[in-house]
ZABA-881315 format. One record per residue (C-alpha): x, y, z. Coordinates in steps of 0.1 Angstrom, whole numbers, padded with zeros to 4 digits, always signed. Each point is the difference from the previous one (the first is absolute). Layout:
# ZABA-881315
XYZ...
//
This chain:
# ZABA-881315
+0887+1251+1120+0022+0002+0031+0016+0034-0010+0026+0017+0021-0019+0033-0006-0026-0007+0026+0001+0029+0023+0018+0000+0033-0024-0001+0030-0003+0037+0010-0014-0011+0034+0031-0021+0009+0027+0015+0023+0029+0018-0017+0026-0027+0007-0022-0026-0017-0007+0023-0030+0038+0009-0002+0010-0037-0001-0027-0008-0026+0012+0029-0022+0037-0012+0003-0011-0036-0009-0020+0013-0030+0030+0020-0012+0024-0030+0000-0027-0021-0017-0005+0024-0027+0038+0005-0005+0003-0038-0003-0025+0000-0029-0031-0014+0018-0033+0013-0012-0023-0022+0020-0004-0016+0034-0004-0035-0015+0035+0000-0015+0016+0014+0031-0018-0025+0023+0011-0029-0023+0036+0011+0000+0001+0005+0037-0018-0032+0009-0028+0019+0016-0038+0002-0002-0014+0028-0021-0020+0012+0030+0031+0003+0021+0018+0020-0026-0030+0022-0007-0003+0008+0037+0037+0008+0002-0001+0024-0031-0032+0017+0011+0011+0006+0036-0033-0014+0013+0020-0025+0020+0035+0000+0013+0020-0029-0016+0021-0023+0018+0038+0001-0004-0002-0032-0019-0024+0016-0024+0021+0030-0005+0031-0020-0004-0016-0022-0027-0013+0031-0019+0034+0016+0001+0018-0032-0011-0025-0003-0029+0010+0036-0010+0037-0007+0003+0003+0023+0030+0021-0010+0029-0020+0000+0033+0020+0021+0025-0004+0015+0035-0017+0031-0016-0028-0021-0015-0002-0020+0034-0005+0033+0019-0026+0011-0024-0019-0033+0003+0002+0001+0038-0012+0036+0000-0030-0009-0021-0008-0030+0023+0001+0022+0030-0022+0026-0017-0024-0027-0010-0003-0012+0037-0008+0035+0012-0025+0004-0028-0018-0032+0008-0001+0009+0037-0015+0033-0008-0024-0017-0024-0014-0023+0026-0015+0030+0017-0017+0013-0032-0003-0031-0023+0020-0025-0018+0030+0010-0024-0007-0002-0037+0004-0035-0016+0020-0006-0030-0013-0018-0031+0017-0025-0021+0001+0007-0037+0010-0017-0031-0009-0031-0021+0010-0036+0008+0033-0011-0014-0005-0016-0034+0012-0034-0010+0020-0005-0031-0018-0001-0034-0008-0031-0021-0007-0005-0037-0036+0007-0012-0017+0003-0034-0013+0034-0013-0026-0016-0023-0035+0009+0012-0019-0031+0014-0026+0000-0028-0011-0034+0011-0018+0015+0029-0023+0021-0021-0037-0010-0002-0015-0003-0034-0019+0032+0008+0008+0029+0024-0033+0011+0012-0010+0034+0013+0033+0018-0008-0009+0015-0034+0003+0036+0009+0032-0004+0020+0016-0020-0027-0010+0025-0026+0016+0028+0020+0032-0021+0004+0001-0008-0037-0002+0038-0007+0030+0006+0024+0019-0028-0018-0006+0016-0034+0011+0034+0012+0020-0002+0032-0011+0028+0023+0032+0001+0020-0018-0012+0031+0003-0033+0017-0032-0020-0001-0008-0015+0034-0027-0028+0002-0010-0002+0037-0027-0019+0020-0008-0029+0023+0019-0033-0002-0019-0022-0024-0016+0030-0019+0016-0009-0033+0028+0026-0003+0024-0025-0015-0026-0012-0024-0005+0036-0014+0037+0004-0003+0003-0034-0018-0027+0010-0026+0018+0032-0007+0033-0018-0003-0016-0024-0025-0013+0030-0020+0035+0016+0000+0016-0033-0010-0025-0003-0030+0010+0036-0010+0037-0010-0002+0011+0018+0032+0027-0013+0022-0017-0012+0032+0018-0004+0034-0018-0016+0028+0018+0004+0033-0013-0014+0033+0003+0021+0031-0014-0027+0023+0033+0005+0019+0030+0023-0004+0022-0029-0014-0024-0005-0029-0002+0037-0007+0037+0006-0001+0008-0030-0020-0028+0007-0025+0011+0035-0006+0036-0013-0005-0014-0022-0027-0019+0030-0015+0033+0019-0002+0016-0029-0018-0029-0004-0025-0001+0037-0009+0037+0000-0009+0020+0009+0031+0036-0012-0001+0008-0029+0024+0028+0021+0014-0023+0029+0007-0026-0024+0016+0028-0015+0021+0010+0034+0012-0035+0011+0007-0010-0031+0019+0033+0001+0020-0009+0035+0012+0026+0019-0020-0027+0018-0021-0038+0005+0002-0018-0032-0011-0033+0020-0003+0015+0026-0022+0017-0026-0022-0033-0018-0007-0019+0031-0008+0028+0016-0021-0004-0030-0024-0039-0001+0002-0001+0037-0008+0022-0006-0030-0017-0032-0013-0006-0003-0037-0033-0020+0005-0030+0009+0021-0003-0020+0032-0022-0008+0029+0015-0006+0035-0023-0016+0026+0011-0002+0036-0024-0024+0016-0009-0005+0037+0018+0031+0012-0017-0002+0034+0032+0015+0016+0002+0032-0021+0031+0011+0019+0020-0026-0018-0006+0019-0032+0013+0033+0014+0035+0015-0003+0017+0010+0033-0019+0029+0016-0026-0001-0029-0036-0011-0005-0009-0031-0020-0016+0020-0029+0021+0032+0000+0019-0010-0032+0033-0008+0018-0004-0037+0009-0007-0033-0018-0034+0012-0013+0002+0031-0023-0020+0016-0028+0015+0002-0034-0008+0012-0035+0012-0032-0015-0023-0024+0019-0026-0005+0027+0007-0011+0036-0028-0018+0019+0001-0009+0037-0025-0023+0018-0002+0005+0038-0024-0002+0029+0012+0035+0008-0015+0029-0019+0003+0031+0020+0014+0032-0017+0024+0006+0029+0017-0033-0008+0002+0003-0037+0006+0037-0005-0010+0023-0029+0017-0021-0027-0026-0027+0003-0036-0004-0012-0019-0023+0024-0028-0023-0013-0021-0018+0027-0008-0036-0009-0031-0007+0019-0024-0030+0003-0021-0008-0031-0036+0010-0004-0027-0027+0001-0002-0005-0037+0038-0002-0005+0002-0024+0029-0027-0022-0016+0020+0000-0032+0031-0013+0018-0021-0028+0015-0016-0009-0033+0034+0000-0018+0012-0027+0024-0033-0020+0006-0025+0010-0026-0019-0032+0005-0008+0007+0037-0031+0021-0003-0018+0030-0013+0016+0034-0002-0021+0014+0028+0012-0028+0023+0036+0009-0010-0008+0036+0008-0013-0010+0034+0032-0020+0008+0022+0028-0013-0018+0024+0023+0004-0023+0030+0038-0002-0007+0003+0037+0000+0013+0002-0036+0035-0010+0012+0017-0015-0032+0021-0024+0020-0031-0013+0018-0020-0002-0033+0028-0019-0017+0003-0025+0028-0037-0006+0002-0004-0004-0038+0029-0025-0001-0015-0019+0029-0034-0003-0017+0017-0010-0033+0019-0027+0017-0030-0013+0018-0020+0001-0032+0026-0023-0016-0009-0027+0024+0022+0006+0031-0012-0020+0031-0029-0018-0016+0002-0032+0020+0009+0016+0033-0029+0025-0003-0024-0029-0004+0014-0020+0028+0000+0030+0024-0035+0011-0010+0012+0036-0007-0011+0023-0029+0025+0007-0026+0010+0037-0004+0001+0003-0038-0023+0029-0007+0002+0037+0007-0030-0002+0023+0014-0030+0019+0032+0019+0005-0018+0031+0012-0020-0021+0025+0032-0017+0012+0016+0034+0008-0026+0005+0028-0006+0034+0014+0036+0012+0002+0002+0038-0005-0037+0006-0006+0000+0031+0024+0030+0016-0017-0014-0007-0034-0034+0015+0008+0018+0031+0014+0012+0006-0035+0037+0002+0006+0011-0028-0022+0013+0023-0027+0015+0027+0021+0034-0015+0008+0016+0033+0011-0027+0013+0023-0003-0028+0024+0024-0027+0011-0030-0023+0006-0001-0008-0037+0033-0018+0001-0012-0019+0031-0030-0011-0020+0020-0011-0029+0024-0020+0022-0030-0018+0016-0016-0006-0034+0032-0013-0016+0006-0021+0031-0034-0017-0004+0008-0004-0037+0032-0018+0009-0018-0021+0026-0024-0012-0027+0031-0009-0021+0012-0022+0029-0036-0014+0002+0004-0010-0036+0032-0018+0007-0017-0017+0029-0026-0014-0024+0028-0011-0023+0014-0021+0028+0028+0024+0010-0007+0011+0035+0037+0003+0005-0001+0032-0020-0018+0019+0028+0023-0014+0027+0030+0011-0020-0014+0036-0005-0008+0002+0037+0035-0011+0008+0016+0024-0024-0021+0029+0014+0022-0001+0031+0029+0012-0020+0010+0032-0019-0011+0009-0035+0035-0008-0012+0015-0030-0018-0005-0030+0023+0025-0028-0007-0017-0033-0010+0026-0019+0019-0016+0013+0032-0033-0017-0006+0001-0033+0019-0033-0019-0004+0008-0022+0030+0002+0030+0022-0034+0012-0013-0015-0034+0005+0014-0003+0035-0020+0031+0009-0032-0012-0017+0002+0023-0031+0004-0028-0024-0010-0037+0000+0025-0022+0018+0020-0015-0016+0000+0028-0027+0000-0007-0037+0028+0018-0018-0018-0005-0033-0032+0015+0012+0018+0030+0015+0018+0006-0033-0034-0001-0017-0014+0025+0025+0029+0023-0006-0004-0003-0038-0037+0009+0003+0008+0030+0021+0024+0012-0025-0025-0007-0028-0026+0021+0017+0025+0029+0006-0001-0002+0038+0037-0010+0000+0029+0005-0024+0033-0018-0002+0032+0019-0004+0036-0012-0003+0017+0024+0025+0037+0005-0001+0007+0010+0036+0034+0017-0006+0005+0034-0017+0028-0015-0021-0023-0025-0016+0025-0029+0005-0021-0020+0025-0022-0029-0009-0035+0014-0006-0025-0009+0027-0036-0008-0010-0024+0021+0020-0037+0006+0004-0014+0035-0003-0035+0011+0009-0016+0034-0003+0000+0020+0032-0038+0001-0001-0002-0038-0004+0021-0005+0031-0020+0026+0020-0033-0015-0008+0013-0035+0008+0015+0013+0032-0035+0015+0009-0015-0036-0003+0028-0013+0022-0008+0026+0027-0037-0008-0003+0007-0037+0008-0005-0008+0037+0029-0024-0001+0027+0019-0019+0029-0013+0020+0006-0029-0023+0008+0023-0030+0024+0021+0021+0017-0029+0015+0006-0015-0035+0013+0034-0013+0025+0003+0029+0012-0036-0004+0005+0005-0038+0022+0031+0007+0019-0018+0027+0010-0027-0024+0012+0027-0025+0021+0018+0027+0027-0026+0005+0027+0020-0018+0018+0028+0019-0014+0033-0011+0033+0018+0009+0020-0020-0026+0003+0019-0033-0002-0033-0019-0036-0004+0013-0012+0036-0006-0016-0010-0034-0024-0025+0018-0006+0024+0029-0010+0027-0024-0030-0021-0010-0007-0012+0035+0002+0032+0020-0032+0017-0013-0021-0030+0010+0014-0002+0035-0007+0037+0004-0036-0005-0011-0006-0029+0024+0015+0019+0029-0022+0030-0008-0032-0019-0006+0001-0029+0024-0031+0004+0022+0005+0000+0038-0011-0027+0023+0020-0030-0013+0020-0018+0027+0034-0006-0016-0002+0016-0034+0010+0036+0009+0033-0011+0013+0007-0022-0030-0010+0027-0024+0021+0027+0017+0030-0024+0000-0004-0001-0037-0003+0038+0000+0034+0003+0017+0015-0020-0029-0017+0022-0025+0013+0031+0018+0035-0015+0000-0002-0004-0037-0012+0036-0005+0028+0013+0023+0028-0020-0015-0013+0009-0035+0002+0036+0012-0037+0007-0008-0001+0022+0032-0032+0019-0007-0021-0032-0006+0016-0015+0031-0009+0030+0021-0036-0002-0011-0001-0037+0007+0016+0002+0034-0030+0023+0011-0024-0029-0008+0023-0025+0018+0002+0023+0030-0038+0004+0001-0007-0038-0004+0027-0009+0026-0023+0014+0027-0021-0032-0004+0029-0019+0015+0012-0003+0036+0026+0026+0010+0028-0026+0004-0008-0019-0032+0032-0004-0020-0017+0012-0032-0013+0031+0017+0035+0008+0014+0015-0004-0035-0027+0024-0014+0008+0025+0026+0037-0001-0012-0010+0003-0036-0023+0030+0008+0028+0018+0019+0024-0007-0029-0024+0015-0026-0018+0027+0019+0020+0011+0030+0034+0017+0005+0022+0015+0025-0006-0006+0037-0035-0013-0006+0014-0028-0023+0028-0008+0025-0024-0003+0029-0022-0023-0020+0029-0022-0012+0012-0003+0036-0035-0010+0013-0005-0025-0028+0034-0014+0004-0004-0006+0037-0033-0018-0006+0013-0021-0029+0030-0012+0021-0024-0011+0026-0025-0017-0024+0022-0012-0028+0036+0000+0014+0030+0022-0008+0010-0018-0031-0033-0005-0018+0002+0016-0035-0029+0024+0008+0018+0011+0032+0031+0006-0020-0019+0022-0025-0011+0023+0029+0034-0002+0016+0017+0012-0032-0024+0029-0004+0004+0010+0036+0038+0001-0005-0005+0022-0031-0022+0023+0020+0029+0004+0024+0022+0010-0029-0024+0026-0011-0002+0014+0035+0038+0004-0001+0007-0028+0025+0026-0015-0024+0020-0022+0024-0033-0016+0013-0012-0005-0035+0033-0017-0010-0002-0024+0029-0037-0009-0006+0005-0004-0038+0030-0022+0006-0022-0022+0023-0028-0002-0026+0026-0009-0027+0014-0028+0021-0034-0014+0007-0013+0003-0036+0031-0017-0013-0006-0029+0024-0038-0002-0004-0006+0011-0036+0034-0005-0016+0023+0025-0015-0017+0001-0034-0035+0009+0013-0013+0034-0011-0006+0010+0036+0036-0008+0008+0011+0020-0031-0020+0030+0013+0018-0002+0033+0033-0002-0017-0008+0032-0020-0013+0018+0031+0033-0007+0018+0020+0011-0030-0019+0033-0001+0004+0005+0037+0038-0006-0002+0001+0025-0029-0019+0026+0021+0024-0006+0028+0030+0006-0023+0011-0036-0001+0001-0005-0037+0022-0031+0001-0025-0017+0024-0029+0011-0023+0018-0016-0029+0006-0032+0019-0037-0004+0008-0009+0006-0037+0026-0025-0011-0013-0025+0026-0035+0004-0013+0011-0004-0036+0017-0033+0008-0034-0015+0008-0022+0021-0023-0020-0015-0028+0006+0032-0021-0035+0015-0001-0002+0029+0024-0031+0019-0013-0014-0001+0036+0027+0025+0010+0000+0038-0006+0018+0016-0029+0027+0013+0023+0006-0033+0016+0001-0017-0034+0024+0027-0012+0024-0008+0028-0004-0038-0007+0010+0005-0036+0031+0018+0011+0008-0028+0025-0003-0025-0028+0024+0021-0022+0025+0001+0029-0003-0038+0004+0008-0004-0037-0035-0015-0007-0005+0023-0030-0028-0019-0017-0022+0000+0031+0008+0037+0005-0010+0007-0036-0033-0017+0006-0006+0021+0031+0008+0033-0018-0023-0010-0029-0028-0010+0024+0003+0034+0018-0001+0018-0033-0031-0019-0012-0018+0009+0032+0009+0037-0005-0011-0001-0036-0033-0017+0010-0007+0029+0023+0009+0026-0026+0032+0010+0018+0025-0002-0029+0008+0037+0004+0011-0002+0037+0034+0003+0015-0002-0036+0013-0008-0014-0035+0031+0018-0015+0021-0012+0029-0011-0036-0005+0007+0002-0038+0035+0012+0008+0005-0029+0025-0012-0024-0026+0025+0014-0026+0028-0005+0025-0012-0035+0007+0001-0009-0036+0036+0013-0002+0010-0023+0027-0015-0029-0019+0022+0010-0030-0032+0004-0022+0014+0027-0023-0029+0005-0023-0026-0001+0028+0020+0024+0021+0005+0024-0028-0037+0001-0008-0009+0005+0037+0025+0028+0004-0014+0016-0032-0034-0001+0015+0012+0014+0034+0018+0029-0017-0033+0009-0019-0021-0003+0033+0024+0022+0020+0003+0025-0028-0037+0003-0004-0006+0003+0038+0029+0020+0011+0015+0017-0032+0030-0007-0022+0024+0020+0022-0012-0012+0034+0027-0017+0021-0021-0031+0004-0003-0004-0037+0036+0005-0004+0008-0026+0026-0020-0026-0019+0018+0010-0032+0033-0004+0018-0010-0035+0010-0010-0007-0035+0035+0010-0012+0016-0022+0026-0023-0029-0012+0010+0005-0036+0037+0000+0009-0005-0032+0020-0015-0018-0030+0028+0012-0023-0020+0026-0019+0027+0025+0005-0009+0026-0027-0035+0002+0012+0012+0002+0036+0023+0029-0008-0026+0019-0019-0024-0003+0029+0025+0010+0026+0012+0029-0020-0036+0013-0004-0006-0003+0038+0033+0018+0007-0009+0028-0024-0033+0006+0018+0016-0002+0034+0027+0025-0011-0028+0023-0011-0019-0002+0032+0027-0005+0027+0035+0014+0009+0030-0018-0016+0013-0011+0034-0034-0013+0011+0001-0036+0011-0025-0012-0026+0021+0015-0028+0031-0016+0013-0017-0033+0003-0012+0002-0035+0035+0008-0013+0013-0030+0020-0025-0022-0016+0009+0013-0035+0037-0008+0007-0009-0036+0007-0021-0001-0033+0030+0013-0019+0023-0025+0016-0025-0028-0009+0007+0010-0037+0039-0001+0006+0001+0038-0003+0022+0002+0031+0016+0034-0007-0034+0016-0004-0012-0017+0031+0030+0013+0020-0005+0035-0013-0036-0001+0011+0008-0016+0034+0029+0022+0011-0020+0033+0006-0025-0021+0019+0026-0012+0024+0014+0036+0003-0034+0013+0009-0006-0027+0026+0035+0007+0016-0008+0037+0003-0036-0004+0013+0003-0031+0021+0036-0005+0006+0023-0029-0011-0009-0025+0027-0038+0002-0004-0015-0033-0015-0015+0016-0031+0034+0015-0008+0019-0033+0006-0024-0019-0022+0003+0026-0029+0038+0001+0002+0001-0038+0000-0021-0001-0031+0023+0026-0017+0030-0022+0010-0016-0029-0016-0007+0019-0032+0036+0011-0002+0011-0036+0006-0021-0011-0029+0015+0027-0021+0034-0013+0010+0010+0034+0014+0019-0017+0027+0016+0029+0018-0033+0020+0004-0018-0032+0010+0026-0006+0027-0002+0035+0013-0039-0003+0003+0002-0034+0017+0025+0013+0025-0022+0029+0009-0030-0024+0004+0021-0024+0021+0011+0027+0024-0036+0013+0005-0014-0035+0005+0028-0009+0024-0008+0031+0020-0037-0005+0001-0006-0037-0002+0032-0016+0012+0027-0021-0018-0019-0032+0002-0034+0012-0014-0011-0018-0031-0001+0033-0021+0036+0008+0012+0012-0034-0010-0016+0001-0034+0017+0034-0007+0034-0015+0011-0006-0029-0025-0008+0024-0028+0030+0020+0008+0021-0031-0002-0015-0008-0035+0009+0035-0013+0036-0001+0014+0005-0034-0015-0013+0011-0034+0022+0031+0000+0031-0018+0011+0002+0018+0032+0002-0034+0018+0010-0034-0012-0023-0031+0000+0014-0015+0032-0006+0033+0019-0035+0002-0015-0009-0035+0010+0014+0005+0035-0025+0029+0003-0028-0021-0014+0007-0029+0023-0001+0024+0030-0032+0017-0011-0021-0030-0012-0005-0019+0034-0012+0033+0016-0023+0007-0029-0015-0035+0003-0006+0007+0037-0016+0033-0007-0022-0010-0030-0005-0037+0004+0013-0030-0020-0030-0001-0023+0002+0036-0012-0002+0000-0037+0021+0031-0006+0027-0015+0022-0001-0033-0019+0005+0019-0034+0029+0020+0014+0017-0030+0015-0004-0019-0033+0016+0029-0020+0030+0002+0024+0005-0038+0003+0001-0003-0038+0030+0023+0000+0019-0015+0029+0034-0011-0011+0006-0038+0001+0024-0009+0028
//
């Protein structure tokens, strides 16, 4: 589960343990409960973060800095010293360990990052039920008893794939449906289906949309919401969670899948049934009742065959075939379907022409199976699935032969293309395979299909494979948001692909299949995997590239380099998509396979860089980058994109080593070359812009940092999901500063969405981003949206920090300012008075926050033309500042200027003049006579004197004419305030 509570390595040196404990403390204080969330926020791999928090490995300074930034803690020299002490201790530890054995290795934990959910039906797929469910009477009777009187225990149906677990659950669901129960069928084939299905359950059992939105945004427990309503349901119900082969997806954080705290829970109002290949008590806990679903006995297996193909022979012949198939329901169903189809006349003419016997009886099918598995069957292990793993091997072989007979049947029907297609698909992953990747001309060019290929015949072959359940067709929406055009994909069962892959390996000339597979992928890899706009497509493509890289047999002349080149693109997609854990696992495969290439091969050099990026750190990584960079400059040239990738990372490693001036020089060189070679809008160029900006910020050059961010934004396409949350945070601020408020809003909302997706809606960063979003909406003058966002911010801060906490009061203060800006003066006054009352209760009257609150209240009163009340509120504020700070301090000058303006609005001319004179004297002494602030005060003073009659119009305009040119020089001709003031004065100028 990736918990932070994993113990610190007691064998590690004290400096390593001390640093790990400090990092755990800040992570806990920031609201992180798991390694997965902290890793995502810091842009790090889970293994890297887990090592840092356990003390088993001293983290690099880059790792420490990113963890601290994710926790809103400023990296300082104290942290740097602690990191260096840990590194030194680790070096000594390793040196000592070389004499006695290797140091302990760390383990990566956690589940893969989920993709976003789609929309799925909760109706059970009753159409998949056979007419009769054979051999499960006792099990179904027990389950019906549990349904009638829920025993407050989860019912887990577990067994081998193809054993019929789903069929048993479907029959129970049909029974419950007939009784009038509410039936919810949720697929757990992946985490997306599970989460979306449970969201729909919540909706159907009566949860409010607002509660659902809060729960699925991470502001409340989604699991508790679903079960609160299920436990209070008026009607009895049955919940089936099907294909839960990853039980951890059902568990609450730090819990077990069946302990009653996750998605699957017992209830007195209904029955929960889970189907899974996993059935151990250690996994499901004490709240579950586990029912093994094994193979069928011989008589029940014969019944299945007779139900499907009763014409095919005597019962004893069916029993013989059922025994040969090991009683596996999936194999029985496929065999019976095959015989039934053959009996309806499939392949009549081709059988006669080819002189082969037709397999249309139980006996003929048994003979066609050959002697596969006889030894295991005779050993009597076919029914003992838990005792010996050989049983599953047997069933895989038997089912594989069954599927081969299905392909034989299609051969007799004149569709040999079906076998070629299955062999080709077996090279890829058991994941949706885009139909667009299938190019018949490529397959024909490599001898897998007739040349020229017939599209119509290939379509017929695909239809037949779907009809015989070897393939399925799904419309896959590749993006989490569901707004992309659905991509038609082919899906095959993992065992189907494995058995076809077995036949490919058995072929003496298997190179044609692999060459075609690699060429198909190459045609699909033309779009840049780094570009966010292409991520939807690469989400489909990456699993198949990973499968080919892993399974490609050695010995092919040029294929390894081509496949590994595709692997580099898949790695780029994973890395830019921030799927670091998957990228780290894949780079191990790339690194292993790269050994098949020459040491100087460009692809091998690039893989060395990716391995260093994902798996190495500190001096080890820097040394590898330097060595690879030298080789790439020699082999590829200094401006090749791959050379620049390594050059960039070497420069970053210099930064991490504290060699900031060198890092700045090298990153500047990389940026210039990437702008020239790739263009300023390329994602790699953007990454270098951001790296330079962060380096400048670390060196204390905030203006230079902002310049790099602004430069990047001028060329950016607006989607920066490949950057870390902290970098995106800074980008959003840069967009705000540039006045690009709509784009900044999109960035803030994107960050918030990522935080919500990772259940981090209760963290400091999340609250800070909500506050930034609220400020952004104010700048866009979207009064209603800004008010709603500030209301949400106040609630978030109050819940997390408390009503009287200074952070909550600061947000409420901003809310009051916002209300005043949008003319909601009464509401603004009420809010500011409430905040002021709390501050007075918790702070001294002369504390700066109390004085600032009173200052703000005075402005709110002035906005309502209550000038005398505003002046009465403001005067003691000014007096306090004068006593504490002195009359010439900036805060004092500003407060007194505001008091003068309030008195001017109240037409209390003498008092206003006195205040303006005091401000003018202080500004002249501190800023000088020609400073913009000094000139503005002189102009205000002239206005007051003219209004009071202290000076005449001619004298006032002489003052104005002297001041205005200096103000224009100080503030600029286009200054809006200056234009308004000039318009007011010029309108009153006497006509000459």
